[in-house]
C-alpha distance (Angstrom), angle and dihedral (degrees) to the residues before:
residue distance angle dihedral
M1 . . .
A2 3.80 . .
N3 3.77 91.6 .
F4 3.79 91.1 48.8
I5 3.81 91.9 51.4
T6 3.77 90.9 47.6
L7 3.81 91.9 52.6
A8 3.77 93.0 44.9
T9 3.77 94.0 54.1
L10 3.80 97.3 48.3
E11 3.78 114.2 128.6
K12 3.76 112.4 -88.4
P13 3.79 119.8 -125.5
S14 3.76 118.2 -95.3
L15 3.79 110.4 -114.6
T16 3.78 125.7 177.1
V17 3.77 124.4 -162.6
S18 3.79 87.3 -109.2
S19 3.81 93.7 54.5
I20 3.80 91.8 47.5
G21 3.79 89.0 54.8
T22 3.78 90.1 50.0
L23 3.80 92.1 51.6
L24 3.79 91.9 49.9
A25 3.79 93.1 49.4
R26 3.81 95.8 44.0
H27 3.78 99.5 45.9
Y28 3.80 105.5 23.9
G29 3.78 104.9 24.3
L30 3.81 91.0 -124.6
H31 3.78 129.0 141.8
M32 3.80 112.9 -139.4
V33 3.79 118.6 -136.6
S34 3.81 100.7 175.2
C35 3.80 139.2 -3.5
Q36 3.82 130.0 -155.6
K37 3.81 123.4 -175.9
L38 3.80 116.2 -130.7
N39 3.80 128.9 -154.7
S40 3.79 118.8 -96.0
Y41 3.78 141.4 153.0
E42 3.77 102.3 -139.7
D43 3.76 112.0 0.2
L44 3.74 131.4 57.2
N45 3.78 108.2 -115.3
F46 3.75 126.3 -172.7
R47 3.75 136.2 177.6
I48 3.79 105.8 -137.1
E49 3.78 130.0 -172.1
V50 3.79 115.5 -154.9
E51 3.77 137.1 -175.0
S52 3.78 116.7 -108.1
N53 3.77 114.1 -111.3
G54 3.77 91.0 -166.0
D55 3.77 121.8 -127.0
N56 3.78 102.1 -32.0
S57 3.79 91.1 -177.0
K58 3.80 89.2 64.3
E59 3.80 90.9 50.0
T60 3.78 94.6 50.7
C61 3.79 90.2 43.9
G62 3.79 87.3 56.4
L63 3.79 90.7 51.2
E64 3.78 91.3 51.8
A65 3.80 89.0 50.3
Q66 3.81 90.6 52.9
H67 3.80 92.4 49.8
E68 3.79 92.5 51.0
M69 3.78 89.9 46.7
M70 3.81 92.5 51.8
S71 3.79 90.8 49.7
R72 3.80 89.7 52.2
V73 3.80 91.5 50.9
C74 3.81 91.6 47.6
E75 3.78 90.8 53.3
I76 3.80 92.0 67.1
G77 3.78 93.0 50.6
I78 3.81 102.1 -96.3
F79 3.78 111.0 137.1
T80 3.77 111.6 -124.3
P81 3.81 133.2 155.7
R82 3.78 113.9 -82.1
A83 3.77 120.5 -149.7
V84 3.81 115.7 -119.7
P85 3.83 113.0 -133.6
T86 3.79 119.3 -118.7
L87 3.81 121.6 -123.1
T88 3.80 87.8 -89.2
G89 3.80 92.1 52.2
H90 3.80 97.9 -106.2
L91 3.80 122.9 131.9
Y92 3.79 92.8 -135.4
S93 3.77 139.3 17.4
T94 3.79 133.5 -150.8
V95 3.79 117.3 -131.9
N96 3.78 137.3 172.7
L97 3.77 112.7 -120.7
P98 3.81 129.1 178.8
D99 3.77 115.8 -102.3
E100 3.78 112.8 -109.3
G101 3.78 115.1 -98.5
C102 3.81 95.8 13.4
E103 3.80 117.0 125.9
N104 3.79 98.9 -157.6
T105 3.79 102.3 62.0
D106 3.81 92.3 176.3
I107 3.78 95.1 71.9
T108 3.82 101.5 23.8
A109 3.79 99.4 62.3
S110 3.78 116.2 123.2
L111 3.78 131.7 -163.0
Y112 3.80 115.2 -101.7
V113 3.78 135.9 175.8
V114 3.81 116.3 -124.8
R115 3.79 123.7 -161.2
L116 3.80 131.8 175.5
F117 3.80 119.8 -151.5
E118 3.77 132.5 -168.2
Y119 3.80 114.0 -108.1
I120 3.79 117.6 -109.3
P121 3.83 115.2 -157.8
G122 3.78 119.9 -130.5
R123 3.80 143.3 81.4
I124 3.77 126.4 -84.6
L125 3.77 111.5 -105.3
Q126 3.80 90.9 -117.7
S127 3.81 89.6 71.9
A128 3.81 94.0 55.1
P129 3.82 126.5 79.3
L130 3.79 108.5 -100.8
T131 3.80 115.2 -123.8
P132 3.81 133.2 171.9
G133 3.79 87.8 -107.2
L134 3.78 93.4 53.5
C135 3.81 90.1 48.4
Y136 3.80 88.5 52.1
K137 3.81 90.6 51.2
V138 3.81 90.3 50.6
G139 3.79 88.0 54.2
V140 3.80 92.5 49.0
M141 3.80 91.8 50.3
T142 3.80 91.2 47.0
G143 3.78 90.3 52.6
R144 3.79 92.1 47.0
V145 3.79 91.1 54.3
D146 3.81 92.2 51.1
T147 3.79 92.7 45.5
A148 3.80 92.1 49.1
L149 3.81 90.2 53.1
K150 3.80 96.7 49.1
G151 3.78 106.9 128.0
F152 3.80 92.4 14.8
N153 3.78 113.9 122.0
H154 3.79 134.7 160.9
S155 3.78 132.4 -176.5
G156 3.81 88.6 -128.0
F157 3.81 89.7 71.3
H158 3.79 94.1 58.0
G159 3.77 128.8 81.3
Q160 3.80 93.0 18.0
K161 3.78 120.7 149.2
I162 3.78 103.9 -156.2
T163 3.79 115.2 162.0
W164 3.79 92.3 -142.3
H165 3.78 95.6 58.1
P166 3.83 108.9 109.8
D167 3.79 92.1 -130.3
H168 3.82 87.7 66.2
L169 3.80 93.9 56.7
P170 3.86 93.7 115.1
L171 3.81 88.7 66.8
I172 3.80 91.0 73.7
V173 3.81 92.1 70.6
N174 3.80 85.3 79.3
L175 3.81 88.6 61.9
L176 3.79 99.6 51.0
H177 3.79 91.8 109.1
V178 3.82 88.6 77.0
V179 3.81 92.5 56.0
E180 3.79 117.7 90.3
D181 3.78 111.7 -106.0
N182 3.81 94.9 -128.0
G183 3.77 97.3 113.4
D184 3.79 94.4 -68.3
R185 3.80 93.1 100.0
E186 3.78 91.4 55.1
M187 3.80 90.9 47.9
V188 3.81 91.4 50.2
S189 3.80 90.5 50.4
D190 3.81 90.8 50.0
V191 3.81 92.1 50.1
V192 3.81 92.7 48.6
K193 3.82 94.8 46.9
T194 3.79 93.6 47.1
F195 3.80 93.0 45.4
Q196 3.79 90.0 48.9
S197 3.80 94.6 52.5
R198 3.81 100.3 37.7
V199 3.81 101.8 35.5
L200 3.79 115.9 12.9
E201 3.79 95.2 46.3
H202 3.82 88.0 54.9
L203 3.79 98.0 38.8
N204 3.81 95.9 128.4
E205 3.79 90.8 55.8
F206 3.81 93.6 69.5
P207 3.82 125.8 80.0
Q208 3.79 109.2 -100.4
G209 3.75 138.9 -167.0
T210 3.78 143.6 140.9
I211 3.81 109.4 -51.2
H212 3.80 135.0 -179.7
G213 3.79 90.5 -123.8
D214 3.81 101.0 -160.8
L215 3.79 112.6 55.0
N216 3.78 97.2 160.5
E217 3.79 131.8 148.7
G218 3.81 91.8 -89.1
N219 3.80 96.0 51.5
I220 3.80 97.0 52.8
L221 3.81 122.1 77.7
V222 3.78 124.9 -153.5
T223 3.79 131.8 -164.0
E224 3.79 134.1 -175.0
A225 3.79 112.2 -62.1
A226 3.78 123.2 -124.5
D227 3.79 119.4 -96.9
D228 3.80 90.9 -111.8
D229 3.81 94.0 51.0
R230 3.79 108.0 155.7
W231 3.79 92.0 -133.5
G232 3.78 97.2 41.7
D233 3.80 88.4 -123.2
E234 3.78 126.3 157.0
H235 3.81 92.0 -135.7
D236 3.75 141.0 46.5
V237 3.82 128.5 -162.6
S238 3.80 106.5 -105.6
A239 3.82 112.1 167.1
I240 3.80 146.6 9.3
L241 3.81 120.8 -134.6
D242 3.82 138.3 -170.5
Y243 3.79 114.7 33.5
G244 3.80 93.4 -175.7
D245 3.81 94.5 115.2
S246 3.79 95.9 45.3
A247 3.78 113.9 136.7
Y248 3.78 146.5 154.0
L249 3.81 100.9 -93.4
P250 3.82 141.0 131.7
Y251 3.80 114.5 -62.9
I252 3.78 89.6 -129.3
F253 3.81 87.7 71.3
E254 3.80 92.1 56.1
V255 3.79 96.5 56.0
A256 3.82 92.3 37.7
I257 3.80 90.7 56.4
A258 3.81 92.2 51.8
M259 3.81 90.7 45.5
A260 3.80 90.9 49.5
Y261 3.79 95.5 53.9
M262 3.80 94.2 44.2
S263 3.82 87.9 50.6
I264 3.80 90.5 54.8
L265 3.81 93.5 43.5
S266 3.80 94.8 50.9
D267 3.79 109.9 100.6
N268 3.80 98.7 155.2
I269 3.81 100.0 38.7
P270 3.81 128.0 47.6
P271 3.81 116.9 -97.5
Q272 3.79 92.4 -118.6
T273 3.79 88.7 56.5
A274 3.79 95.0 47.7
S275 3.80 92.3 47.2
G276 3.81 91.1 44.5
Y277 3.78 93.2 57.3
V278 3.81 91.4 47.4
L279 3.80 89.1 53.3
A280 3.80 92.2 46.5
G281 3.80 91.1 53.7
Y282 3.79 92.8 45.8
L283 3.80 92.2 53.4
T284 3.78 91.5 58.9
Q285 3.80 86.7 68.4
N286 3.79 107.7 25.8
D287 3.81 130.8 24.4
L288 3.79 127.3 -131.4
S289 3.78 126.3 -164.2
D290 3.79 124.1 -118.0
R291 3.78 89.3 -105.6
E292 3.81 92.2 53.3
I293 3.80 91.5 48.6
E294 3.80 91.0 50.3
L295 3.82 89.7 53.0
L296 3.79 95.1 47.3
K297 3.80 95.2 91.8
L298 3.80 89.2 56.2
C299 3.82 92.1 47.4
V300 3.81 91.9 47.9
C301 3.81 91.6 50.4
A302 3.80 89.9 46.4
R303 3.79 91.6 56.3
I304 3.80 94.2 46.4
T305 3.81 88.9 48.9
Q306 3.79 90.9 50.1
S307 3.80 92.1 50.0
L308 3.80 94.1 48.0
V309 3.80 97.3 46.9
I310 3.81 95.6 43.9
G311 3.79 89.0 46.5
A312 3.80 91.4 51.4
Y313 3.78 91.5 48.6
S314 3.81 93.1 48.0
F315 3.79 89.7 52.4
H316 3.80 90.2 47.1
V317 3.81 89.4 55.8
D318 3.82 95.1 41.8
P319 3.84 113.2 20.1
S320 3.80 90.4 -177.8
N321 3.81 90.7 67.0
I322 3.79 99.6 81.5
Y323 3.82 90.1 164.0
T324 3.79 87.5 81.8
L325 3.81 90.0 65.5
N326 3.81 95.2 54.8
T327 3.78 93.8 111.5
A328 3.81 98.5 34.6
K329 3.81 101.4 85.3
I330 3.78 96.0 56.6
G331 3.79 97.6 15.8
W332 3.80 98.5 73.7
P333 3.84 94.3 50.9
R334 3.81 89.9 44.7
L335 3.81 91.6 50.8
R336 3.79 93.0 49.9
Q337 3.80 91.0 45.7
L338 3.80 93.0 53.1
W339 3.80 95.2 39.2
E340 3.80 92.0 54.7
M341 3.81 94.5 47.4
D342 3.77 119.0 108.4
S343 3.80 103.9 -102.2
E344 3.80 95.8 -145.3
Q345 3.80 92.1 50.1
L346 3.79 90.6 48.3
V347 3.80 91.3 53.7
R348 3.81 89.3 49.3
D349 3.81 89.3 52.8
W350 3.78 90.0 50.3
R351 3.80 91.8 48.4
N352 3.77 90.5 50.8
I353 3.80 91.7 51.2
A354 3.79 91.2 47.9
G355 3.78 89.7 51.1
T356 3.78 91.2 55.3
C357 3.80 88.6 52.1
E358 3.82 91.2 56.5
K359 3.80 93.7 -110.4
P360 3.82 111.9 98.6
L361 3.77 115.3 -158.3
L362 3.77 117.1 -109.8
A363 3.82 120.2 -74.0
D364 3.80 95.1 1.2
D365 3.79 131.0 101.1
E366 3.78 97.8 177.9
G367 3.80 96.4 98.1
D368 3.80 111.7 100.7
G369 3.77 136.0 127.8
D370 3.77 127.0 62.8
A371 3.75 137.9 -64.5
G372 3.77 92.3 -97.7
D373 3.80 91.3 54.6
A374 3.81 91.2 50.5
A375 3.77 93.0 49.6
A376 3.79 91.4 45.4
A377 3.79 91.5 51.3
A378 3.78 90.1 50.4
D379 3.80 89.8 48.7
D380 3.79 89.9 53.9
D381 3.80 90.9 52.1
D382 3.78 89.8 49.2
D383 3.82 94.5 56.9
């Protein structure tokens, strides 16, 4: 009994609110919101309220899926960033870092994932002049990625709720208040409603697989083209970056996303021409049905709409982040231009371009001529 009393009356450790927050962050990855001391004889007991970090297991599962996906893409010779293992052999680590702008770093640290990637030389495609040939090469690379990933699946790509995924397009209707009421809001609503009824309500009817999900001008690297380049271009597509939006989705979304961003980027060729050459390149690697091709205009417009509205909202929340408005200046006119085009004529233009690239689209023999003719025809339509 004496020993028990002696142990029970030992001095208790001295813990401040700050040190409790540090312990929670360091050992449990939790961010403390409040702390209340509770009565006790021997132990120190506290009632602690913490912020939810969400389901971290889902996040790390998604990271593992990305790493496996990148390895698969590398295996077929496409340059892509490779994660550098930590000292313990893991491809990422979780660390507690202080939240920006908070004075008390002991209780404002949050759990973050840190990854280190090997550097890949090259320039982002945005810095290179866009040509029909470069658009075609983007399409070829996009198709190669999808073909390489056929049969590849990972649980980390399922059940995700990423705002940028095309199947979440209807969410942007809640952000329409940041869009200027000059007709753009009505156009956005039309795009969303049509996409919902013609694509999203039939999502399971389209071939699906693991896709990159964000092949934009900042995620594609280019390097100097060979002297014997078929297109006579200065640049060739060399690498694919940023697999953070990868998902298990219809293939039509993959090519539509690439077509959308090349349509926005094109300042010296019409958007229907830029998108047509992307599609032509893609079809050399991966087939699409007639139905998918007919819905591509809608999917392209859906992605441009998504990019513009999310960009406007991000700027509304943080006006200092002008990066979010990169696509706005030319994006809105491009969206309206494409949205108002006759869909059947647009498909005919695309078929003609594909024919000049020696890859006719499915179930259509109309495509003949040369690349110059296709671009000229598109230019005429653009006037």
